[in-house]
N, C-alpha and C positions, 0 to 999 in steps of 0.2 A: 506234417500239414501241421499248422498252429488252429487252433480251435477259431475264435470270430476276429472278423475287422474291423471289429468296433471296436478304438481304443479312447480312453479315457484319459483326456491333454488337462494339462492343467488351464485355468482361465488366464495365470499371465503368460503362459506360452502362446495361447491361440489369440490374445495382446500384440503381443510379439511380432506373430505372423502376419498378422491383420498390419502392423505396422510396416511390418517392413513389402509387404505387398506394396501397401498405395508410395511406395518411398522406390519402387522400384523401375520407374520412369525417369530418367533425366529432365525431362517438364516439370514436375514434380518437385523435385530435390531443387531447381530453382527457382521456383513460387516458393516453397519454404524460407529458403532463401535470402530470396527478397523480400520477403515477410520478418523476416527474423532483424532484420535493417531499421524496419518503423515499427514505429509502437501503436499504429492502425492503417488500415489502407482500404481504397475501394477499389473494385473490378476493372471501374476502366484505367484506374492505377497501372496496376498488375498487368495488363494487357495491354497498356500502352507503353509499359516499360521494357515488356520482352519479346519476344522475335516469335511470337505466334501467336494464331487467328485470333478471336474474340471467343469462338463457339472451340478452340481448343484450350482454351485459360480457363472455361468455365466449364469441362472434361473435368480436366485435371483437377479443378478447385473442390469439385463435385464428389473425385475420388479419397482428396482429403479429406472432405468434411467427412462421409460413412466412416473411417479410417478412426476419428474424432482428432487428427492430426489438426485441423483447424476449427474454426466454428465461424460460422457468415454471421 
């Protein structure tokens, strides 16, 4: 039996895991791909260009922002 279950991870590992989790949905990858083709973009442009409901786009943008992958 091992001692403590509390493992100290490197900050870089935690950050990469957060990015991977945020990119774990194909809609979020599509949003990142869409944004990478533009210099700047507003919410309605993203929602209008992707086959997703506005509420769905909003949720995915929030996840990407929380992971530090985009700025709003």
